[in-house]
OpenMM code with the backbone's topology and positions (N, CA, C; nanometers):
from openmm import Vec3, app, unit

residues = "MET SER LYS PHE ALA PHE ALA ILE PHE ILE ILE SER PHE ILE PHE CYS ALA VAL ALA GLN GLU ARG GLU ARG VAL VAL VAL VAL ALA HIS LEU ALA ASP GLN PRO VAL SER LEU SER LYS GLY GLU ILE ARG ASN ILE PHE MET GLY GLY VAL SER GLU SER ASN LEU THR PRO VAL GLU ILE ALA SER GLY SER HIS ILE ARG VAL VAL PHE ASN THR TYR VAL ILE GLY LEU PRO GLU SER ARG ILE GLN SER TYR TRP ALA GLN MET LYS PHE SER GLY ARG ASN LYS PRO PRO THR SER VAL GLY ASN VAL ASP GLU MET ILE SER TYR LEU ASN GLU ASN GLU ALA SER ILE GLY TYR LEU PRO GLU GLY VAL GLU LEU PRO ASP SER LEU THR VAL ILE PHE ILE THR ASP".split()
positions = [
    Vec3(3.2120, -3.9634, 6.1969),
    Vec3(3.2419, -3.9664, 6.0549),
    Vec3(3.3489, -4.0731, 6.0320),
    Vec3(3.3292, -4.1533, 5.9308),
    Vec3(3.4255, -4.2596, 5.9035),
    Vec3(3.5545, -4.2012, 5.8470),
    Vec3(3.6595, -4.2814, 5.8539),
    Vec3(3.7885, -4.2363, 5.8009),
    Vec3(3.7807, -4.2100, 5.6509),
    Vec3(3.7044, -4.2923, 5.5785),
    Vec3(3.6905, -4.2753, 5.4333),
    Vec3(3.6221, -4.1424, 5.4005),
    Vec3(3.5139, -4.1110, 5.4692),
    Vec3(3.4416, -3.9857, 5.4452),
    Vec3(3.5300, -3.8662, 5.4802),
    Vec3(3.6045, -3.8782, 5.5891),
    Vec3(3.6949, -3.7714, 5.6287),
    Vec3(3.8034, -3.7499, 5.5229),
    Vec3(3.8579, -3.8588, 5.4693),
    Vec3(3.9611, -3.8487, 5.3654),
    Vec3(3.9055, -3.7809, 5.2402),
    Vec3(3.7841, -3.8162, 5.2013),
    Vec3(3.7201, -3.7534, 5.0848),
    Vec3(3.7015, -3.6041, 5.1099),
    Vec3(3.6586, -3.5686, 5.2299),
    Vec3(3.6399, -3.4280, 5.2655),
    Vec3(3.7715, -3.3510, 5.2543),
    Vec3(3.8778, -3.4046, 5.3076),
    Vec3(4.0085, -3.3384, 5.3038),
    Vec3(4.0570, -3.3232, 5.1596),
    Vec3(4.0444, -3.4276, 5.0798),
    Vec3(4.0893, -3.4222, 4.9402),
    Vec3(4.0102, -3.3174, 4.8625),
    Vec3(3.8789, -3.3133, 4.8816),
    Vec3(3.7986, -3.2138, 4.8095),
    Vec3(3.8333, -3.0726, 4.8554),
    Vec3(3.8625, -3.0547, 4.9831),
    Vec3(3.9036, -2.9243, 5.0338),
    Vec3(4.0343, -2.8794, 4.9693),
    Vec3(4.1291, -2.9697, 4.9560),
    Vec3(4.2578, -2.9374, 4.8934),
    Vec3(4.2377, -2.8969, 4.7481),
    Vec3(4.1558, -2.9717, 4.6741),
    Vec3(4.1309, -2.9381, 4.5338),
    Vec3(4.0646, -2.8016, 4.5201),
    Vec3(3.9744, -2.7682, 4.6104),
    Vec3(3.9096, -2.6366, 4.6059),
    Vec3(4.0103, -2.5259, 4.6333),
    Vec3(4.0992, -2.5480, 4.7277),
    Vec3(4.2008, -2.4482, 4.7590),
    Vec3(4.2962, -2.4287, 4.6422),
    Vec3(4.3352, -2.5364, 4.5757),
    Vec3(4.4247, -2.5272, 4.4602),
    Vec3(4.3554, -2.4552, 4.3453),
    Vec3(4.2279, -2.4804, 4.3250),
    Vec3(4.1537, -2.4167, 4.2164),
    Vec3(4.1470, -2.2657, 4.2354),
    Vec3(4.1462, -2.2195, 4.3605),
    Vec3(4.1410, -2.0763, 4.3869),
    Vec3(4.2729, -2.0065, 4.3552),
    Vec3(4.3830, -2.0792, 4.3565),
    Vec3(4.5154, -2.0231, 4.3340),
    Vec3(4.5571, -2.0363, 4.1880),
    Vec3(4.4801, -1.9821, 4.0976),
    Vec3(4.5149, -1.9931, 3.9564),
    Vec3(4.6108, -1.8818, 3.9166),
    Vec3(4.6846, -1.9102, 3.8144),
    Vec3(4.7823, -1.8149, 3.7635),
    Vec3(4.7115, -1.6988, 3.6953),
    Vec3(4.7638, -1.5793, 3.7151),
    Vec3(4.7047, -1.4608, 3.6529),
    Vec3(4.7822, -1.4243, 3.5273),
    Vec3(4.7091, -1.3715, 3.4305),
    Vec3(4.7666, -1.3321, 3.3024),
    Vec3(4.7524, -1.1813, 3.2878),
    Vec3(4.8573, -1.1187, 3.2348),
    Vec3(4.8572, -0.9757, 3.2082),
    Vec3(4.8542, -0.9564, 3.0574),
    Vec3(4.7568, -0.8812, 3.0077),
    Vec3(4.7505, -0.8483, 2.8655),
    Vec3(4.8191, -0.7137, 2.8486),
    Vec3(4.9198, -0.7103, 2.7604),
    Vec3(4.9994, -0.5892, 2.7402),
    Vec3(5.0003, -0.5505, 2.5931),
    Vec3(5.0294, -0.4231, 2.5676),
    Vec3(5.0347, -0.3757, 2.4299),
    Vec3(5.1422, -0.2696, 2.4156),
    Vec3(5.1929, -0.2569, 2.2940),
    Vec3(5.2852, -0.1501, 2.2573),
    Vec3(5.1994, -0.0451, 2.1880),
    Vec3(5.1670, 0.0614, 2.2603),
    Vec3(5.0640, 0.1543, 2.2157),
    Vec3(5.1136, 0.2806, 2.1470),
    Vec3(5.2384, 0.3155, 2.1592),
    Vec3(5.2921, 0.4369, 2.0965),
    Vec3(5.2100, 0.5600, 2.1346),
    Vec3(5.1972, 0.5844, 2.2621),
    Vec3(5.1330, 0.7052, 2.3155),
    Vec3(4.9847, 0.7189, 2.2865),
    Vec3(4.9162, 0.6119, 2.2559),
    Vec3(4.7713, 0.6195, 2.2388),
    Vec3(4.7055, 0.5397, 2.3504),
    Vec3(4.6465, 0.6068, 2.4481),
    Vec3(4.5864, 0.5346, 2.5600),
    Vec3(4.4689, 0.4489, 2.5139),
    Vec3(4.4674, 0.3251, 2.5587),
    Vec3(4.3620, 0.2322, 2.5209),
    Vec3(4.3133, 0.1602, 2.6459),
    Vec3(4.1845, 0.1484, 2.6578),
    Vec3(4.1249, 0.0703, 2.7648),
    Vec3(4.0361, -0.0348, 2.6998),
    Vec3(4.0662, -0.1609, 2.7244),
    Vec3(3.9920, -0.2698, 2.6613),
    Vec3(3.9283, -0.3602, 2.7658),
    Vec3(3.8089, -0.4044, 2.7372),
    Vec3(3.7418, -0.5012, 2.8237),
    Vec3(3.7868, -0.6420, 2.7851),
    Vec3(3.7512, -0.7369, 2.8679),
    Vec3(3.7819, -0.8770, 2.8396),
    Vec3(3.7185, -0.9191, 2.7070),
    Vec3(3.5972, -0.8762, 2.6808),
    Vec3(3.5286, -0.9088, 2.5559),
    Vec3(3.5977, -0.8501, 2.4340),
    Vec3(3.6471, -0.7273, 2.4465),
    Vec3(3.7188, -0.6640, 2.3354),
    Vec3(3.8511, -0.7352, 2.3083),
    Vec3(3.9191, -0.7778, 2.4143),
    Vec3(4.0444, -0.8521, 2.3979),
    Vec3(4.0152, -0.9854, 2.3297),
    Vec3(3.9104, -1.0518, 2.3725),
    Vec3(3.8699, -1.1780, 2.3088),
    Vec3(3.8434, -1.1555, 2.1608),
    Vec3(3.7733, -1.0498, 2.1279),
    Vec3(3.7410, -1.0180, 1.9894),
    Vec3(3.8678, -0.9955, 1.9066),
    Vec3(3.9647, -0.9257, 1.9616),
    Vec3(4.0909, -0.9008, 1.8909),
    Vec3(4.1624, -1.0326, 1.8628),
    Vec3(4.1729, -1.1191, 1.9643),
    Vec3(4.2473, -1.2443, 1.9488),
    Vec3(4.1734, -1.3490, 1.8658),
    Vec3(4.0430, -1.3322, 1.8497),
    Vec3(3.9665, -1.4268, 1.7679),
    Vec3(3.9409, -1.3719, 1.6276),
    Vec3(4.0090, -1.2629, 1.5927),
    Vec3(4.0028, -1.2123, 1.4558),
    Vec3(3.8866, -1.1215, 1.4250),
    Vec3(3.8192, -1.0723, 1.5264),
    Vec3(3.7064, -0.9825, 1.5045),
    Vec3(3.7520, -0.8403, 1.4758),
    Vec3(3.6587, -0.7578, 1.4373),
    Vec3(3.6866, -0.6174, 1.4085),
    Vec3(3.7010, -0.5428, 1.5404),
    Vec3(3.7996, -0.4531, 1.5453),
    Vec3(3.8242, -0.3766, 1.6662),
    Vec3(3.8578, -0.2330, 1.6299),
    Vec3(3.8099, -0.1398, 1.7098),
    Vec3(3.8413, 0.0013, 1.6880),
    Vec3(3.9868, 0.0327, 1.7207),
    Vec3(4.0507, -0.0503, 1.7997),
    Vec3(4.1867, -0.0219, 1.8453),
    Vec3(4.2939, -0.0516, 1.7407),
    Vec3(4.2646, -0.1331, 1.6409),
    Vec3(4.3610, -0.1703, 1.5362),
    Vec3(4.4893, -0.2307, 1.5920),
    Vec3(4.4782, -0.3084, 1.6986),
    Vec3(4.5934, -0.3768, 1.7556),
    Vec3(4.6104, -0.5126, 1.6888),
    Vec3(4.7362, -0.5515, 1.6670),
    Vec3(4.7681, -0.6802, 1.6055),
    Vec3(4.7983, -0.7816, 1.7157),
    Vec3(4.7206, -0.8899, 1.7252),
    Vec3(4.7416, -0.9868, 1.8326),
    Vec3(4.8621, -1.0774, 1.8080),
    Vec3(4.9286, -1.1115, 1.9170),
    Vec3(5.0429, -1.2029, 1.9149),
    Vec3(5.0183, -1.3058, 2.0243),
    Vec3(5.0374, -1.4340, 1.9906),
    Vec3(5.0157, -1.5395, 2.0890),
    Vec3(5.1422, -1.6223, 2.1076),
    Vec3(5.1508, -1.6886, 2.2212),
    Vec3(5.2613, -1.7796, 2.2474),
    Vec3(5.2251, -1.9145, 2.1854),
    Vec3(5.3244, -1.9853, 2.1354),
    Vec3(5.3034, -2.1107, 2.0625),
    Vec3(5.2216, -2.2110, 2.1425),
    Vec3(5.1504, -2.2937, 2.0702),
    Vec3(5.0666, -2.3974, 2.1291),
    Vec3(5.1499, -2.4880, 2.2195),
    Vec3(5.0918, -2.5268, 2.3316),
    Vec3(5.1610, -2.6134, 2.4266),
    Vec3(5.2135, -2.5386, 2.5474),
    Vec3(5.2141, -2.4066, 2.5422),
    Vec3(5.2619, -2.3262, 2.6539),
    Vec3(5.1542, -2.3176, 2.7622),
    Vec3(5.1965, -2.3276, 2.8871),
    Vec3(5.1021, -2.3198, 2.9989),
    Vec3(5.0321, -2.1843, 3.0028),
    Vec3(5.1053, -2.0768, 2.9796),
    Vec3(5.0446, -1.9434, 2.9864),
    Vec3(4.9413, -1.9250, 2.8759),
    Vec3(4.9622, -1.9889, 2.7619),
    Vec3(4.8628, -1.9828, 2.6538),
    Vec3(4.7332, -2.0519, 2.6968),
    Vec3(4.7455, -2.1664, 2.7625),
    Vec3(4.6276, -2.2384, 2.8110),
    Vec3(4.5519, -2.1525, 2.9122),
    Vec3(4.6242, -2.0884, 3.0032),
    Vec3(4.5609, -2.0022, 3.1034),
    Vec3(4.4910, -1.8849, 3.0352),
    Vec3(4.5576, -1.8206, 2.9387),
    Vec3(4.4975, -1.7083, 2.8656),
    Vec3(4.3714, -1.7529, 2.7922),
    Vec3(4.3817, -1.8625, 2.7189),
    Vec3(4.2661, -1.9108, 2.6425),
    Vec3(4.1490, -1.9469, 2.7334),
    Vec3(4.1781, -2.0046, 2.8473),
    Vec3(4.0727, -2.0461, 2.9390),
    Vec3(4.0049, -1.9273, 3.0056),
    Vec3(4.0830, -1.8334, 3.0591),
    Vec3(4.0261, -1.7269, 3.1412),
    Vec3(3.9983, -1.5965, 3.0674),
    Vec3(4.0577, -1.5749, 2.9524),
    Vec3(4.0293, -1.4526, 2.8761),
    Vec3(3.9431, -1.4846, 2.7544),
    Vec3(3.9882, -1.5772, 2.6717),
    Vec3(3.9116, -1.6142, 2.5531),
    Vec3(3.7875, -1.6940, 2.5934),
    Vec3(3.8008, -1.7797, 2.6920),
    Vec3(3.6869, -1.8576, 2.7400),
    Vec3(3.6639, -1.9863, 2.6639),
    Vec3(3.7662, -2.0323, 2.5925),
    Vec3(3.7553, -2.1562, 2.5153),
    Vec3(3.8781, -2.2429, 2.5393),
    Vec3(3.8623, -2.3753, 2.5317),
    Vec3(3.9803, -2.4623, 2.5415),
    Vec3(4.0630, -2.4550, 2.4134),
    Vec3(4.1870, -2.4934, 2.4238),
    Vec3(4.2809, -2.4891, 2.3109),
    Vec3(4.2268, -2.5619, 2.1883),
    Vec3(4.1646, -2.6765, 2.2081),
    Vec3(4.1143, -2.7543, 2.0944),
    Vec3(4.0079, -2.6778, 2.0160),
    Vec3(3.9213, -2.6063, 2.0849),
    Vec3(3.8174, -2.5280, 2.0160),
    Vec3(3.8780, -2.4118, 1.9388),
    Vec3(3.9787, -2.3494, 1.9961),
    Vec3(4.0439, -2.2375, 1.9279),
    Vec3(4.1171, -2.2871, 1.8040),
    Vec3(4.1877, -2.4001, 1.8156),
    Vec3(4.2571, -2.4567, 1.6993),
    Vec3(4.1578, -2.4920, 1.5887),
    Vec3(4.0445, -2.5482, 1.6257),
    Vec3(3.9409, -2.5829, 1.5283),
    Vec3(3.8861, -2.4580, 1.4595),
    Vec3(3.8623, -2.3546, 1.5368),
    Vec3(3.8122, -2.2280, 1.4825),
    Vec3(3.9085, -2.1717, 1.3783),
    Vec3(4.0389, -2.1678, 1.4143),
    Vec3(4.1363, -2.1109, 1.3203),
    Vec3(4.1559, -2.1993, 1.1982),
    Vec3(4.1426, -2.3283, 1.2129),
    Vec3(4.1503, -2.4172, 1.0963),
    Vec3(4.0368, -2.3858, 0.9991),
    Vec3(3.9174, -2.3637, 1.0514),
    Vec3(3.8032, -2.3283, 0.9664),
    Vec3(3.8242, -2.1930, 0.8994),
    Vec3(3.8739, -2.0959, 0.9752),
    Vec3(3.8957, -1.9617, 0.9197),
    Vec3(4.0003, -1.9645, 0.8081),
    Vec3(4.1105, -2.0375, 0.8310),
    Vec3(4.2158, -2.0462, 0.7290),
    Vec3(4.1665, -2.1205, 0.6059),
    Vec3(4.0953, -2.2307, 0.6246),
    Vec3(4.0466, -2.3112, 0.5130),
    Vec3(3.9503, -2.2317, 0.4253),
    Vec3(3.8641, -2.1538, 0.4892),
    Vec3(3.7657, -2.0761, 0.4137),
    Vec3(3.8241, -1.9452, 0.3601),
    Vec3(3.9453, -1.9101, 0.4027),
    Vec3(4.0090, -1.7872, 0.3563),
    Vec3(3.9537, -1.6614, 0.4209),
    Vec3(3.8784, -1.6762, 0.5283),
    Vec3(3.8171, -1.5597, 0.5923),
    Vec3(3.9108, -1.4844, 0.6856),
    Vec3(4.0037, -1.5543, 0.7467),
    Vec3(4.0911, -1.4883, 0.8428),
    Vec3(4.2108, -1.5767, 0.8713),
    Vec3(4.3129, -1.5198, 0.9324),
    Vec3(4.4294, -1.5979, 0.9723),
    Vec3(4.4546, -1.5774, 1.1211),
    Vec3(4.5156, -1.6758, 1.1874),
    Vec3(4.5369, -1.6672, 1.3323),
    Vec3(4.6405, -1.5602, 1.3673),
    Vec3(4.6465, -1.5231, 1.4956),
    Vec3(4.7465, -1.4257, 1.5394),
    Vec3(4.8888, -1.4752, 1.5123),
    Vec3(4.9806, -1.3820, 1.5029),
    Vec3(5.1224, -1.4150, 1.4928),
    Vec3(5.1611, -1.4948, 1.6165),
    Vec3(5.2442, -1.5964, 1.5984),
    Vec3(5.2824, -1.6828, 1.7092),
    Vec3(5.4313, -1.6686, 1.7385),
    Vec3(5.4647, -1.6627, 1.8673),
    Vec3(5.6044, -1.6596, 1.9109),
    Vec3(5.6289, -1.7797, 2.0013),
    Vec3(5.7558, -1.8135, 2.0234),
    Vec3(5.7896, -1.9363, 2.0943),
    Vec3(5.7743, -1.9358, 2.2445),
    Vec3(5.8036, -1.8227, 2.3094),
    Vec3(5.8004, -1.8205, 2.4557),
    Vec3(5.7804, -1.6778, 2.5063),
    Vec3(5.7840, -1.6605, 2.6367),
    Vec3(5.7590, -1.5305, 2.6990),
    Vec3(5.8631, -1.4275, 2.6565),
    Vec3(5.9905, -1.4659, 2.6521),
    Vec3(6.0953, -1.3713, 2.6120),
    Vec3(6.0758, -1.3238, 2.4685),
    Vec3(6.0393, -1.4155, 2.3795),
    Vec3(6.0129, -1.3770, 2.2406),
    Vec3(5.8901, -1.2871, 2.2313),
    Vec3(5.7913, -1.3105, 2.3165),
    Vec3(5.6718, -1.2256, 2.3188),
    Vec3(5.7097, -1.0830, 2.3564),
    Vec3(5.7898, -1.0683, 2.4604),
    Vec3(5.8316, -0.9348, 2.5035),
    Vec3(5.9100, -0.8663, 2.3924),
    Vec3(6.0028, -0.9371, 2.3297),
    Vec3(6.0819, -0.8793, 2.2201),
    Vec3(5.9936, -0.8376, 2.1039),
    Vec3(5.9010, -0.9251, 2.0644),
    Vec3(5.8137, -0.8950, 1.9504),
    Vec3(5.7273, -0.7723, 1.9797),
    Vec3(5.6658, -0.7700, 2.0964),
    Vec3(5.5809, -0.6565, 2.1322),
    Vec3(5.6616, -0.5277, 2.1405),
    Vec3(5.7811, -0.5367, 2.1946),
    Vec3(5.8672, -0.4197, 2.2092),
    Vec3(5.9073, -0.3620, 2.0732),
    Vec3(5.9250, -0.4470, 1.9738),
    Vec3(5.9703, -0.4040, 1.8411),
    Vec3(5.8562, -0.3650, 1.7471),
    Vec3(5.7330, -0.4011, 1.7790),
    Vec3(5.6203, -0.3786, 1.6878),
    Vec3(5.5109, -0.2960, 1.7542),
    Vec3(5.4997, -0.1708, 1.7118),
    Vec3(5.3942, -0.0854, 1.7654),
    Vec3(5.2575, -0.1398, 1.7259),
    Vec3(5.1581, -0.1074, 1.8048),
    Vec3(5.0195, -0.1492, 1.7830),
    Vec3(5.0039, -0.3010, 1.7883),
    Vec3(5.0871, -0.3670, 1.8692),
    Vec3(5.0748, -0.5112, 1.8893),
    Vec3(5.0263, -0.5365, 2.0317),
    Vec3(4.9561, -0.6475, 2.0496),
    Vec3(4.9005, -0.6835, 2.1799),
    Vec3(4.9286, -0.8311, 2.2061),
    Vec3(4.9650, -0.8624, 2.3299),
    Vec3(4.9946, -1.0001, 2.3671),
    Vec3(4.9669, -1.0219, 2.5147),
    Vec3(5.0048, -1.1379, 2.5641),
    Vec3(4.9788, -1.1728, 2.7035),
    Vec3(5.1035, -1.2337, 2.7652),
    Vec3(5.1171, -1.2130, 2.8959),
    Vec3(5.2330, -1.2606, 2.9710),
    Vec3(5.1873, -1.3057, 3.1093),
    Vec3(5.2677, -1.3899, 3.1753),
    Vec3(5.2343, -1.4240, 3.3136),
    Vec3(5.2520, -1.3009, 3.4025),
    Vec3(5.1693, -1.2894, 3.5034),
    Vec3(5.1830, -1.1778, 3.5962),
    Vec3(5.3185, -1.1874, 3.6658),
    Vec3(5.3824, -1.0743, 3.6869),
    Vec3(5.5103, -1.0711, 3.7555),
    Vec3(5.6302, -1.0605, 3.6636),
    Vec3(5.6101, -1.0754, 3.5331),
    Vec3(5.7200, -1.0611, 3.4380),
    Vec3(5.7559, -0.9133, 3.4282),
    Vec3(5.8853, -0.8838, 3.4292),
    Vec3(5.9293, -0.7451, 3.4183),
    Vec3(5.9061, -0.6949, 3.2762),
    Vec3(5.8384, -0.5810, 3.2652),
    Vec3(5.8028, -0.5257, 3.1346),
    Vec3(5.8900, -0.4061, 3.0991),
    Vec3(5.9273, -0.3935, 2.9709),
    Vec3(5.9966, -0.2724, 2.9275),
    Vec3(5.9008, -0.1529, 2.9329),
    Vec3(5.9558, -0.0328, 2.9345),
    Vec3(5.8746, 0.0881, 2.9441),
    Vec3(5.7803, 0.1066, 2.8255),
    Vec3(5.8126, 0.0478, 2.7111),
    Vec3(5.7301, 0.0661, 2.5913),
    Vec3(5.5984, -0.0108, 2.5975),
    Vec3(5.5877, -0.1080, 2.6883),
    Vec3(5.4667, -0.1898, 2.6967),
    Vec3(5.3747, -0.1394, 2.8076),
    Vec3(5.2459, -0.1412, 2.7793),
    Vec3(5.1444, -0.0939, 2.8725),
    Vec3(5.0516, -0.2085, 2.9106),
    Vec3(5.0252, -0.2224, 3.0392),
    Vec3(4.9304, -0.3237, 3.0855),
    Vec3(4.7896, -0.2744, 3.0542),
    Vec3(4.7128, -0.3586, 2.9850),
    Vec3(4.5771, -0.3234, 2.9450),
    Vec3(4.4731, -0.3970, 3.0288),
    Vec3(4.5055, -0.5201, 3.0695),
    Vec3(4.4072, -0.6037, 3.1385),
    Vec3(4.4813, -0.7063, 3.2232),
    Vec3(4.4268, -0.7361, 3.3408),
    Vec3(4.4805, -0.8415, 3.4276),
    Vec3(4.3644, -0.9327, 3.4644),
    Vec3(4.3848, -1.0637, 3.4489),
    Vec3(4.2785, -1.1574, 3.4850),
    Vec3(4.2574, -1.1568, 3.6355),
    Vec3(4.1389, -1.1960, 3.6763),
    Vec3(4.1052, -1.2033, 3.8196),
    Vec3(4.1641, -1.3262, 3.8820),
] * unit.nanometer
topology = app.Topology()
chain = topology.addChain("A")
for resn in residues:
    res = topology.addResidue(resn, chain)
    for name in ("N", "CA", "C"):
        topology.addAtom(name, app.Element.getBySymbol(name[0]), res)
């Protein structure tokens, strides 16, 4: 095997290994003693403004945050640009408004802690107050 082919093989192996080590997102909610179990599809529906039996209010971290990109990619299943376009259409037509937005992870924890029936997302490993319940963890 030539040195060039070997180098390509090594580089592709490294990229595959890095792709496997993606950051995990934890979806949490302030439930006020009402147990809720939500699927990935139900969480997507809540964050995209759909009707939900759970009546949870979605909260997102401001655009540009790495954890928001990870959440949108692996839970919502859409890139940031598509989500922004969707919400622009919803706001323009008056059909719906986007989730409440907070600046960072600490603000997300504070907002969720202070507002019952709210749902948001955090990086895995963040220490959670007792009032917040983990509903979903990405694979």
